Structure formats: C-alpha cells, structure tokens
N, CA, C and O of each residue as an XYZ file, in Angstrom:
792
protein
N     -21.492    -22.078      7.921
C     -21.169    -21.021      6.872
C     -19.739    -20.063      7.068
O     -19.444    -19.219      7.915
N     -19.063    -20.564      5.967
C     -17.693    -19.681      5.789
C     -18.006    -18.254      4.806
O     -18.615    -18.259      3.736
N     -17.484    -17.212      5.408
C     -17.797    -15.763      5.074
C     -16.980    -15.801      4.310
O     -15.903    -16.264      4.688
N     -17.117    -15.322      2.854
C     -15.609    -15.345      2.427
C     -15.076    -13.490      2.620
O     -15.762    -12.590      3.104
N     -13.587    -13.382      2.029
C     -13.070    -11.977      2.482
C     -13.211    -11.292      1.478
O     -13.548    -11.912      0.469
N     -13.064    -10.157      1.388
C     -13.729     -9.358      0.110
C     -11.907     -8.472     -0.222
O     -11.215     -8.258     -1.217
N     -11.812     -8.248      1.034
C     -10.271     -7.556      0.469
C      -9.316     -7.810      1.464
O      -9.439     -7.479      2.644
N      -8.081     -8.576      0.824
C      -6.321     -8.568      1.918
C      -6.112     -7.255      1.542
O      -6.394     -6.691      0.485
N      -5.627     -6.877      2.459
C      -4.403     -5.885      2.613
C      -3.247     -5.963      2.652
O      -2.895     -5.954      3.832
N      -2.349     -6.045      1.926
C      -0.847     -6.936      1.708
C       0.114     -6.304      1.486
O       0.210     -5.803      0.365
N       1.063     -6.119      2.364
C       1.690     -5.016      2.629
C       2.403     -5.018      3.674
O       2.484     -6.041      4.354
N       3.380     -3.317      4.170
C       4.215     -3.566      5.139
C       3.353     -2.817      6.350
O       2.219     -3.275      6.490
N       3.640     -1.974      7.045
C       4.005     -1.521      8.417
C       2.478     -0.047      7.966
O       1.762      0.596      8.733
N       2.563     -0.055      6.447
C       1.532      1.125      6.546
C       0.366      0.554      6.133
O      -0.519      1.378      5.901
N       0.015     -0.840      5.929
C      -1.205     -1.391      5.672
C      -1.388     -2.279      7.280
O      -2.417     -2.937      7.433
N      -0.702     -2.252      8.021
C      -0.922     -2.764      9.200
C      -1.503     -1.481      9.630
O      -2.715     -1.344      9.796
N      -0.750     -0.660      9.789
C      -1.293      0.632     10.778
C      -0.795      0.858     11.908
O      -1.390      1.003     12.976
N       0.727      0.905     11.614
C       1.776      1.169     12.928
C       1.736      2.339     12.987
O       1.949      2.973     11.954
N       1.448      3.025     14.214
C       1.945      2.413     15.426
C       0.880      2.154     16.133
O       0.789      1.649     17.252
N       0.178      2.485     15.503
C      -1.567      1.911     16.710
C      -1.739      0.493     16.737
O      -1.815     -0.251     17.715
N      -1.803      0.156     15.183
C      -2.183     -1.483     15.442
C      -3.102     -1.284     13.769
O      -3.145     -0.287     13.048
N      -3.617     -2.372     13.612
C      -4.597     -2.717     12.582
C      -6.026     -1.951     12.715
O      -6.679     -1.682     11.708
N      -6.560     -1.549     14.300
C      -7.799     -1.069     14.193
C      -7.685      0.003     13.719
O      -8.583      0.517     13.051
N      -6.453      0.618     13.988
C      -6.275      2.467     12.898
C      -6.284      2.258     11.394
O      -6.589      3.316     10.844
N      -6.071      1.325     10.572
C      -5.654      1.038      9.698
C      -6.249      1.677      8.647
O      -7.397      1.982      8.971
N      -5.840      2.199      6.931
C      -6.889      2.030      6.340
C      -7.977      1.448      5.868
O      -9.024      1.956      5.467
N      -7.592      0.151      5.961
C      -7.844     -0.913      5.510
C      -9.360     -1.042      6.369
O     -10.477     -1.163      5.866
N      -8.969     -0.970      7.937
C     -10.003     -1.058      8.511
C     -11.163     -0.725      8.472
O     -12.188     -1.352      8.741
N     -10.950      0.578      8.030
C     -11.568      2.070      7.925
C     -12.455      2.130      6.570
O     -13.400      2.879      6.325
N     -11.927      1.216      5.836
C     -12.504      1.013      4.943
C     -13.525     -0.112      5.037
O     -14.636     -0.180      4.513
N     -12.864     -1.022      5.864
C     -14.488     -2.008      6.187
C     -15.330     -1.290      7.199
O     -16.513     -1.579      7.019
N     -15.167     -0.526      8.118
C     -16.233      0.417      8.433
C     -17.141      0.742      7.986
O     -18.335      0.556      8.224
N     -16.266      1.591      6.851
C     -17.116      2.065      6.005
C     -18.469      1.305      5.281
O     -19.678      1.538      5.316
N     -17.664      0.324      4.642
C     -18.516     -0.184      3.651
C     -19.453     -1.635      4.204
O     -20.584     -1.864      3.774
N     -18.828     -2.418      5.099
C     -19.369     -3.475      5.789
C     -18.623     -4.373      4.851
O     -19.425     -5.283      4.640
N     -17.763     -4.571      4.315
C     -16.691     -5.381      3.767
C     -16.169     -5.933      4.605
O     -15.934     -5.293      5.629
N     -15.700     -7.590      4.513
C     -15.137     -8.211      5.229
C     -13.337     -8.074      4.570
O     -12.912     -8.383      3.457
N     -12.691     -7.567      5.619
C     -11.376     -7.419      5.603
C     -10.137     -8.712      5.916
O     -10.443     -9.855      6.257
N      -9.068     -8.343      5.761
C      -8.078     -9.082      6.417
C      -6.731     -8.456      5.914
O      -6.277     -8.226      4.793
N      -6.138     -8.219      7.576
C      -5.075     -7.339      7.711
C      -3.776     -7.897      7.306
O      -3.129     -8.011      8.348
N      -3.063     -8.307      6.291
C      -1.889     -9.380      5.996
C      -0.789     -7.796      6.107
O       0.101     -7.942      5.269
N      -0.687     -6.983      6.551
C       0.500     -6.005      6.974
C       1.748     -6.447      7.381
O       1.448     -7.425      8.067
N       2.732     -6.372      7.396
C       3.766     -6.973      8.322
C       5.036     -5.856      8.784
O       6.115     -5.873      8.192
N       4.831     -5.171      9.589
C       6.003     -4.250     10.408
C       7.545     -4.560      9.319
O       7.893     -5.741      9.287
N       8.230     -3.759      8.653
C       9.408     -3.690      8.185
C       9.559     -4.345      6.972
O      10.700     -4.503      6.536
N       8.582     -4.760      6.342
C       8.959     -5.983      4.867
C       9.023     -5.175      3.844
O       8.489     -4.091      3.610
N       9.961     -6.041      3.091
C       9.979     -5.365      1.860
C       8.970     -6.246      1.015
O       8.299     -7.140      1.530
N       8.917     -5.877     -0.485
C       8.347     -6.439     -1.389
C       8.675     -7.741     -1.760
O       7.924     -8.615     -2.193
N       9.908     -7.780     -1.540
C      10.359     -9.413     -1.972
C       9.532    -10.639     -0.594
O       8.794    -11.616     -0.727
N      10.119     -9.958      0.635
C       8.804    -10.826      1.732
C       7.413    -11.039      1.686
O       6.736    -11.872      2.289
N       6.976     -9.878      0.618
C       5.647     -9.925      0.710
C       5.241    -11.624     -0.153
O       4.683    -12.708      0.015
N       6.096    -10.710     -1.224
C       5.953    -11.831     -2.214
C       6.206    -13.404     -1.696
O       5.266    -14.186     -1.839
N       7.260    -13.813     -1.190
C       7.706    -14.595     -0.529
C       6.408    -15.522      0.418
O       6.508    -16.707      0.737
N       5.148    -14.548      0.753
C       4.292    -15.020      1.450
C       3.046    -14.850      0.863
O       1.953    -15.114      1.362
N       3.302    -14.366     -0.293
C       1.635    -14.420     -1.038
C       0.805    -15.559     -1.114
O      -0.359    -15.414     -0.738
N       1.040    -16.274     -1.380
C       0.119    -17.839     -1.719
C      -0.163    -18.274     -0.045
O      -1.159    -18.995      0.000
N       0.324    -18.081      1.078
C      -0.333    -18.046      2.078
C      -0.980    -17.384      2.637
O      -1.806    -17.942      3.360
N      -0.961    -15.865      2.612
C      -1.420    -14.860      3.465
C      -2.475    -14.666      2.319
O      -3.537    -14.210      2.743
N      -2.443    -14.870      1.152
C      -3.653    -14.180      0.122
C      -4.063    -15.599     -0.265
O      -4.946    -16.134      0.405
N      -3.575    -16.176     -1.155
C      -4.221    -16.878     -2.706
C      -4.443    -17.917     -1.562
O      -5.014    -18.735     -2.283
N      -4.438    -18.351     -0.679
C      -5.122    -19.439      0.383
C      -6.476    -18.935      1.142
O      -7.308    -19.622      1.733
N      -6.448    -17.841      0.988
C      -7.507    -17.486      1.773
C      -8.846    -17.247      0.421
O     -10.034    -17.460      0.663
N      -8.409    -16.849     -0.757
C      -9.460    -16.643     -1.550
C      -9.951    -15.341     -1.622
O     -10.990    -15.170     -2.259
N      -9.486    -14.529     -1.169
C     -10.663    -13.169     -1.443
C     -10.719    -13.137     -2.671
O     -10.173    -13.905     -3.464
N     -11.847    -11.620     -3.028
C     -12.654    -11.321     -3.856
C     -11.472    -10.258     -4.469
O     -11.545     -9.705     -5.566
N     -10.594    -10.143     -3.688
C      -9.840     -8.729     -3.927
C      -8.447     -8.866     -3.493
O      -8.405     -9.670     -2.562
N      -7.143     -8.346     -3.831
C      -6.755     -8.114     -2.674
C      -5.611     -6.932     -3.208
O      -5.023     -7.145     -4.269
N      -5.283     -5.483     -2.298
C      -4.658     -4.700     -2.214
C      -3.072     -4.793     -2.246
O      -2.883     -4.613     -1.042
N      -2.235     -4.896     -2.598
C      -0.717     -4.508     -2.666
C      -0.048     -3.250     -2.807
O       0.129     -2.715     -3.902
N       0.364     -2.721     -1.601
C       1.142     -2.092     -1.647
C       2.415     -2.035     -0.695
O       2.309     -2.163      0.525
N       4.046     -1.761     -1.572
C       4.718     -1.496     -0.586
C       5.844     -0.759     -1.384
O       5.721     -0.121     -2.429
N       6.902     -0.983     -0.692
C       8.245      0.044     -1.746
C       9.086      1.203     -0.056
O      10.029      1.992     -0.123
N       8.446      0.907      0.913
C       8.772      1.959      1.566
C      10.260      1.426      2.108
O      11.305      2.045      1.912
N      10.166      0.272      2.764
C      10.890     -0.601      3.279
C      12.332     -1.175      2.084
O      13.499     -1.516      2.275
N      11.579     -1.052      1.038
C      12.908     -1.276     -0.274
C      13.794     -0.315      0.171
O      14.912     -0.428      0.674
N      12.819      1.071     -0.210
C      13.791      2.459     -0.438
C      14.703      2.001      0.713
O      15.821      1.556      0.454
N      14.312      2.086      1.819
C      15.077      1.943      3.086
C      16.680      1.640      2.936
O      17.704      2.213      3.307
N      16.371      0.424      2.187
C      17.674     -0.884      1.744
C      18.235     -0.532      0.288
O      19.342     -0.987      0.002
N      17.663      0.121     -0.501
C      18.524      0.645     -1.386
C      17.991     -0.281     -2.650
O      18.775     -0.598     -3.544
N      17.024     -0.569     -2.659
C      16.494     -2.040     -3.420
C      16.144     -1.475     -4.788
O      15.502     -0.426     -4.826
N      16.548     -2.140     -6.028
C      16.714     -1.413     -7.508
C      15.086     -1.877     -7.487
O      14.516     -2.887     -7.076
N      14.509     -0.313     -8.304
C      13.310     -0.171     -9.222
C      13.039     -1.554     -9.760
O      12.168     -2.175     -9.151
N      13.685     -2.234    -10.909
C      13.123     -3.101    -11.199
C      13.022     -4.189    -10.502
O      12.140     -4.831    -11.072
N      13.340     -4.695     -9.741
C      13.618     -5.862     -8.459
C      12.048     -5.689     -7.913
O      11.454     -6.755     -7.756
N      11.352     -4.535     -7.624
C      10.482     -4.210     -6.992
C       9.369     -4.373     -7.707
O       8.328     -4.888     -7.299
N       9.550     -3.994     -8.638
C       8.281     -4.085     -9.801
C       8.044     -5.224    -10.282
O       6.957     -5.298    -10.856
N       8.849     -6.432    -10.257
C       8.926     -7.662    -10.648
C       8.804     -8.128     -9.597
O       8.881     -9.344     -9.774
N       8.624     -7.881     -8.344
C       8.361     -8.185     -6.920
C       6.618     -8.352     -7.367
O       5.924     -9.354     -7.533
N       6.324     -6.923     -7.459
C       4.905     -6.704     -7.536
C       4.357     -7.410     -8.926
O       3.851     -8.513     -8.716
N       4.360     -7.093     -9.955
C       3.742     -8.114    -10.866
C       4.313     -9.435    -10.424
O       3.944    -10.104    -11.389
N       4.924    -10.248     -9.681
C       4.148    -11.685     -9.480
C       3.530    -11.873     -8.592
O       3.020    -12.989     -8.491
N       3.268    -10.750     -7.421
C       2.190    -11.311     -6.633
C       0.682    -10.681     -7.631
O      -0.447    -11.080     -7.346
N       0.920     -9.728     -8.719
C      -0.165     -9.582     -9.621
C      -0.563    -10.908    -10.209
O      -1.775    -11.127    -10.206
N       0.154    -11.757    -10.670
C       0.239    -12.853    -11.764
C      -0.213    -14.195    -10.885
O      -1.133    -14.898    -11.305
N       0.415    -14.486     -9.759
C      -0.365    -14.706     -8.554
C      -1.992    -15.010     -8.004
O      -2.615    -16.042     -7.753
N      -2.388    -13.248     -7.951
C      -3.550    -13.068     -7.873
C      -4.111    -13.622     -8.444
O      -4.702    -14.613     -8.013
N      -4.187    -13.103    -10.028
C      -4.973    -13.360    -11.235
C      -5.156    -14.954    -11.354
O      -6.216    -15.538    -11.579
N      -3.824    -15.555    -11.145
C      -4.258    -17.137    -11.776
C      -5.077    -18.044    -10.521
O      -5.188    -19.268    -10.595
N      -5.704    -17.111     -9.201
C      -6.134    -17.702     -8.515
C      -7.699    -16.871     -8.681
O      -8.498    -17.412     -7.917
N      -8.019    -16.298     -9.070
C      -9.253    -15.306     -9.491
C      -8.694    -14.384     -8.756
O      -9.151    -13.431     -9.386
N      -8.112    -13.929     -7.983
C      -8.149    -12.283     -7.339
C      -8.540    -11.538     -8.222
O      -8.804    -11.824     -9.390
N      -8.582    -10.731     -7.795
C      -8.845     -9.323     -8.306
C      -7.894     -8.547     -7.541
O      -7.946     -8.245     -6.349
N      -6.570     -8.133     -8.852
C      -5.168     -7.530     -7.830
C      -5.520     -5.738     -8.032
O      -5.905     -5.214     -9.077
N      -5.314     -5.191     -6.999
C      -5.388     -3.590     -7.167
C      -3.660     -3.128     -6.284
O      -3.179     -3.150     -5.151
N      -3.346     -2.831     -7.375
C      -1.494     -2.359     -6.628
C      -1.401     -0.412     -6.559
O      -1.396      0.476     -7.412
N      -1.331     -0.464     -4.812
C      -1.438      0.849     -4.665
C       0.118      1.448     -4.327
O       0.985      0.800     -3.741
N       0.258      2.725     -4.792
C       0.643      3.654     -4.961
C       0.899      3.670     -3.095
O      -0.023      3.608     -2.281
N       2.363      3.768     -2.758
C       2.616      4.239     -1.361
C       2.742      5.751     -1.065
O       3.031      6.588     -1.921
N       2.559      5.945     -0.096
C       1.747      7.285      0.257
C       3.506      8.133      0.384
O       4.505      7.421      0.283
N       3.620      9.435      0.573
C       4.868      9.954      0.482
C       5.928      9.863      1.690
O       5.353      9.304      2.625
N       6.850     10.093      1.932
C       7.829     10.611      3.438
C       7.452     11.507      3.384
O       6.968     12.036      2.384
N       7.612     12.163      4.961
C       7.498     13.406      5.585
C       8.720     13.926      6.330
O       9.250     13.226      7.193
N       9.142     15.039      6.044
C      10.316     15.934      7.102
C       9.550     16.315      8.406
O       9.100     17.433      8.656
N       9.478     15.304      9.129
C       9.153     15.611     10.551
C      10.584     16.321     11.380
O      10.432     17.227     12.199
N      11.498     15.949     11.148
C      13.071     16.987     11.630
C      13.114     15.895     12.807
O      13.261     16.106     14.011
N      12.940     14.625     12.114
C      13.594     13.647     13.026
C      15.184     13.281     12.558
O      15.515     13.533     11.400
N      16.216     12.638     13.561
C      17.443     12.357     13.026
C      17.526     11.784     11.957
O      18.656     11.356     11.719
N      16.577     11.552     11.010
C      17.633     10.704      9.913
C      18.079     12.394      8.850
O      17.552     13.425      8.433
N      19.264     11.734      8.871
C      19.790     12.859      7.666
C      19.074     13.687      6.187
O      19.189     13.251      5.041
N      18.475     14.720      6.507
C      17.913     14.743      5.329
C      18.074     14.509      3.819
O      17.146     14.628      3.019
N      19.862     14.020      3.362
C      20.041     13.762      2.604
C      19.774     11.710      2.151
O      19.668     10.948      1.190
N      19.782     11.721      3.046
C      19.279      9.958      3.101
C      17.741      9.891      2.839
O      17.191      9.188      1.991
N      17.074     10.848      3.820
C      15.181     11.087      3.307
C      15.268     10.961      2.026
O      15.100      9.913      1.403
N      15.599     12.282      1.470
C      15.600     12.512     -0.524
C      16.024     11.766     -0.947
O      15.457     11.488     -2.004
N      17.130     10.926     -0.644
C      17.609      9.684     -1.993
C      16.298      8.368     -1.696
O      16.218      7.432     -2.492
N      15.548      8.441     -0.739
C      14.701      7.609     -0.088
C      13.442      7.548     -0.598
O      12.756      6.532     -0.708
N      13.017      9.196     -1.056
C      12.084      9.987     -1.599
C      12.298      9.671     -3.253
O      11.306      9.284     -3.871
N      13.352      9.803     -3.845
C      13.733      9.590     -5.095
C      13.562      7.842     -5.271
O      13.154      7.287     -6.291
N      13.808      7.448     -4.536
C      13.899      5.426     -4.724
C      12.210      5.245     -5.359
O      11.770      4.989     -6.479
N      11.573      5.519     -4.032
C      10.103      5.877     -3.939
C       9.492      6.269     -5.034
O       8.635      5.520     -5.501
N       9.775      7.464     -5.658
C       9.101      7.924     -6.781
C       9.564      6.757     -8.029
O       8.658      6.504     -8.823
N      10.834      6.068     -8.249
C      10.678      5.306     -9.143
C       9.822      3.759     -9.338
O       9.720      2.945    -10.256
N       9.377      3.852     -8.162
C       9.193      2.624     -7.598
C       7.584      2.702     -7.783
O       6.728      1.823     -7.879
N       7.536      3.940     -7.792
C       5.769      4.327     -7.966
C       5.445      4.286     -9.626
O       4.357      3.927    -10.077
N       6.742      4.779    -10.558
C       6.450      4.999    -11.824
C       6.199      3.655    -12.175
O       5.299      3.407    -12.978
N       7.065      2.513    -11.542
C       7.428      1.411    -12.361
C       5.643      0.453    -11.741
O       5.066     -0.413    -12.398
N       5.286      0.886    -10.655
C       3.527      0.876    -10.473
C       3.099      0.965    -11.403
O       2.701      0.022    -12.087
N       3.059      2.176    -11.702
C       2.263      3.006    -12.928
C       2.126      2.401    -14.151
O       1.061      2.168    -14.722
N       3.459      2.104    -14.614
C       3.863      1.026    -15.795
C       3.258     -0.232    -15.729
O       2.822     -0.721    -16.772
N       3.171     -0.778    -14.772
C       2.852     -2.292    -14.504
C       1.341     -2.386    -14.655
O       0.826     -3.466    -14.946
N       0.504     -1.121    -14.438
C      -0.868     -0.902    -14.039
C      -1.106     -0.414    -15.165
O      -2.337     -0.435    -15.153
N      -0.841     -0.025    -16.049
C      -1.143      0.682    -17.787
C      -1.256     -0.527    -18.827
O      -2.242     -0.895    -19.465
N       0.529     -1.225    -18.804
C       1.108     -2.471    -19.501
C       0.050     -3.943    -18.775
O       0.269     -5.002    -19.363
N      -1.000     -4.026    -17.612
C      -1.275     -5.555    -17.466
C      -2.715     -5.257    -17.440
O      -3.464     -6.233    -17.435
N      -3.411     -3.682    -17.415
C      -4.292     -3.428    -16.629
C      -5.257     -3.889    -15.466
O      -6.332     -4.455    -15.273
N      -3.935     -3.142    -14.652
C      -4.251     -3.776    -13.064
C      -4.952     -2.161    -12.891
O      -4.818     -1.191    -13.637
N      -5.801     -2.307    -11.507
C      -6.296     -1.130    -11.423
C      -5.116     -0.581    -10.348
O      -4.223     -1.274     -9.859
N      -5.384      1.006    -10.094
C      -4.511      1.117     -9.688
C      -5.004      2.213     -8.746
O      -5.732      3.086     -9.220
N      -4.625      2.248     -7.272
C      -4.682      2.889     -6.178
C      -3.865      4.181     -5.747
O      -2.759      4.007     -5.236
N      -4.288      5.296     -5.901
C      -3.246      6.804     -5.305
C      -3.398      6.406     -4.110
O      -4.573      6.398     -3.742
N      -2.503      6.009     -3.228
C      -2.796      6.765     -1.707
C      -1.317      7.630     -1.420
O      -0.772      7.718     -0.320
N      -0.827      8.237     -2.699
C       0.441      8.859     -2.544
C      -0.225     10.369     -2.380
O      -0.228     11.035     -1.345
N      -0.824     10.764     -3.744
C      -1.332     12.292     -3.735
C      -2.334     12.994     -2.762
O      -2.449     14.219     -2.725
N      -3.191     11.968     -1.823
C      -3.784     12.817     -0.592
C      -2.907     12.431      0.302
O      -3.318     11.632      1.143
N      -1.993     12.717      0.349
C      -1.136     12.837      1.589
C      -0.699     13.964      1.572
O      -0.859     14.763      2.495
N       0.045     14.246      0.302
C       0.842     15.041     -0.389
C       0.678     16.193     -0.411
O      -0.345     16.652     -0.918
N       1.906     17.218      0.282
C       2.101     19.123     -0.007
C       2.520     19.326     -1.312
O       3.683     19.140     -1.669
N       1.553     19.729     -2.103
C       2.145     19.723     -3.897
C       3.584     21.083     -3.593
O       4.623     20.955     -4.239
N       3.459     22.071     -2.757
C       4.305     22.704     -2.154
C       5.462     22.515     -1.998
O       6.211     23.443     -2.301
N       5.792     21.808     -1.702
C       7.185     21.288     -0.816
C       7.275     19.431     -1.750
O       8.342     18.873     -1.492
N       6.812     19.023     -2.206
C       7.186     17.541     -2.337
C       6.786     16.443     -1.539
O       6.426     15.322     -1.900
N       6.927     17.037     -0.121
C       6.946     16.000      1.058
C       5.131     15.897      1.470
O       4.247     16.722      1.242
N       5.048     14.431      2.207
C       3.949     14.326      3.208
C       3.598     15.562      3.867
O       4.523     16.279      4.247
N       2.637     15.851      4.023
C       1.762     17.091      4.631
C       1.814     16.731      6.336
O       0.994     15.873      6.663
N       2.483     17.159      7.206
C       2.818     16.946      8.507
C       1.482     16.828      9.120
O       1.635     15.862      9.867
N       0.560     17.130      9.223
C      -0.216     16.703      9.790
C      -1.001     15.835      9.903
O      -1.844     15.592     10.767
N      -0.584     15.133      8.594
C      -1.105     13.541      8.671
C       0.537     12.391      8.789
O       0.844     11.652      7.854
N       1.323     12.477     10.008
C       1.984     11.965      9.595
C       2.529     11.920     11.185
O       2.375     12.867     11.955
N       3.217     10.614     11.560
C       3.600     10.988     12.974
C       4.693     11.116     13.287
O       5.248     11.826     14.125
N       5.296      9.820     12.021
C       6.834     10.086     11.835
C       7.422     10.931     10.308
O       6.897     11.863      9.700
N       9.017      9.986      9.951
C       8.934     10.315      8.662
C       8.373      9.465      7.460
O       8.525      9.803      6.287
N       7.583      8.109      7.943
C       7.459      7.372      7.393
C       5.812      7.069      7.661
O       5.065      6.774      6.728
N       5.431      7.161      8.812
C       3.891      6.606      8.784
C       2.657      7.187      9.083
O       2.414      7.391     10.272
N       1.831      7.494      8.241
C       0.594      8.230      8.810
C       0.427      8.193     10.426
O       0.896      7.316     11.151
N      -0.359      9.355     10.864
C      -1.195      9.720     11.933
C      -2.695      8.994     11.738
O      -3.166      8.687     10.643
N      -3.440      8.757     13.227
C      -4.771      8.636     12.735
C      -5.611      9.684     11.474
O      -6.404      9.174     10.683
N      -5.352     10.884     11.458
C      -5.777     11.134     10.948
C      -5.326     10.766      9.525
O      -6.336     10.596      8.841
N      -3.914     10.528      8.631
C      -3.358     10.376      8.155
C      -4.264      8.902      7.540
O      -5.015      9.024      6.572
N      -4.087      7.657      8.185
C      -5.008      6.913      7.669
C      -6.144      7.010      7.497
O      -6.676      6.116      6.838
N      -6.899      8.014      7.961
C      -8.374      8.242      7.313
C      -8.144      8.806      6.239
O      -8.715      8.363      5.243
N      -7.493      9.635      6.144
C      -7.348     10.576      4.769
C      -6.991      9.287      3.564
O      -7.518      9.540      2.481
N      -6.174      7.940      3.590
C      -6.348      6.853      2.836
C      -7.267      6.335      2.650
O      -7.726      6.334      1.508
N      -7.980      5.617      3.790
C      -9.228      4.870      3.889
C     -10.318      6.272      2.875
O     -10.739      5.941      1.767
N     -10.560      7.353      3.283
C     -11.059      7.979      2.350
C     -11.122      8.403      0.984
O     -12.115      8.842      0.404
N      -9.766      8.201      0.442
C      -9.143      8.357     -0.518
C      -9.576      6.653     -1.438
O      -9.828      6.548     -2.638
N      -9.549      5.847     -0.703
C      -9.986      4.818     -1.436
C     -11.669      4.311     -1.564
O     -11.886      3.257     -2.161
N     -12.946      5.171     -0.930
C     -13.717      4.834     -0.843
C     -14.399      6.317     -2.011
O     -15.585      6.452     -2.312
N     -13.456      7.072     -2.381
C     -13.732      8.407     -3.322
C     -13.489      7.511     -4.902
O     -14.218      7.600     -5.890
N     -12.518      6.850     -4.785
C     -11.860      6.314     -5.825
C     -12.771      4.812     -6.723
O     -13.032      4.399     -7.852
N     -12.930      4.526     -5.502
C     -13.819      2.769     -6.359
C     -12.554      2.350     -7.272
O     -13.027      2.562     -8.389
N     -11.322      1.916     -7.473
C     -10.475      1.203     -8.129
C     -11.442      0.224     -9.180
O     -12.554     -0.035     -8.720
N     -11.191     -0.231    -10.272
C     -12.013     -0.937    -10.994
C     -12.064     -2.191    -10.237
O     -13.052     -2.915    -10.119
N     -10.806     -2.390     -9.695
C     -10.754     -3.913     -9.017
C     -11.698     -4.073     -7.826
O     -12.153     -5.125     -7.377
N     -11.880     -2.965     -7.452
C     -13.321     -3.210     -6.144
C     -14.429     -2.868     -6.410
O     -15.235     -3.606     -5.844
N     -15.121     -1.738     -7.281
C     -16.040     -1.926     -7.864
C     -17.058     -2.865     -7.383
O     -17.831     -2.603     -6.462
N     -17.035     -3.912     -8.001
C     -17.916     -4.967     -7.596
C     -18.396     -5.175     -5.846
O     -19.437     -5.537     -5.297
N     -17.402     -4.853     -5.488
C     -17.223     -5.161     -3.710
C     -18.570     -4.186     -3.452
O     -19.521     -4.825     -3.002
N     -18.790     -2.918     -3.634
C     -19.702     -1.808     -2.771
C     -20.838     -2.259     -2.828
O     -21.767     -1.665     -2.280
C-alpha cells in the first residue's frame, strides 16, 4: 500500500534546511509535530525559474495533498525582476491546481545583518528586492484565492527591519532555532490549504 504524501516543500536552501540538511528543516519539524507525510524538494541555490522547471517532476508526479512553495532569495541575489518571479510562482500554483494539489505560497524569511563580507549596500538592495517579491506573492494570493503562509514576520526584528540575529547562521539562512520558529509559525497559522491535513 502506497502512503500518500501530505505536503511537498518546494523551494531552495531555506526549504532544504541549509546548512544542516533536511532533518533540521521547518518541513521535517512540522512532520514530527503532526505525523504528516512530507517530501522535501528544496534545492540549494535555486531560483523560482529553476523550481518551475522541475515542478511537474518534483511535485505533480508525487500527487501530494498540498505543496508549500517558497522561493525568491536566490532570485534577489541575481536581480530577477519582481514580475518574472511572481509569474514563476503563479505558474507553479496553476500546475498544482490542475493536478488537484492544494497550493500554499510562503513569504520567504528576512535577510539578516550578521557582519559578513557582503557589502551592506548589496544586502540592502537584496532585502528591498525580496520585499517586492513578497508584495507580489501577497497580491497573487489575494487575487487568486491562494493560501498564504507568513514565514517572514516570525524571524523579523521590527525595530531594525532585518532578521533577528539569534535566528540566523548567516545573512540568509536560519539556524536550528530559526527553523524551529518557522515550523511553529506554520503550526500556529494553519493556512487554509493545510487545514484539512491536520
């Protein structure tokens, strides 16, 4: 008997669980708390365009009940236009719906000023670009009735506008505590696309 997958996590290193691995990811932590069957399809370094290119193979083929789509950080690094990123995510949402899979779009976490070698001007531009992506995701969710999952606010220091340092291992990646906070945010919010799974 084949066990049906409840959730596929479709994304980049922030879904994969970098730098620790999938066992430390927010997706695995949610699975451990709920007993849901999950499949981690996060690939380090990928853009939303690369995610879209493998969506049928890595999501539709598996026929999960739901897919959580989270991307954009690598697009911001590469300077991809906000409209293109939104269209990539919209296309993944459409493919999921066509296959009877409930799509959930997640807002990616903030960046964090950890004092790395990255110039502050570059990090600031990346953060601004990511916020344009998030706004596009919010508009997409509102316009098409897609469940939206906020994994941005729980890691944010509202006083600085950057990620809280205690949650990050570098400028972009959460540490183990940060991934735990992301998992807790999912468990608390129970977005519409996941309610029937719990």
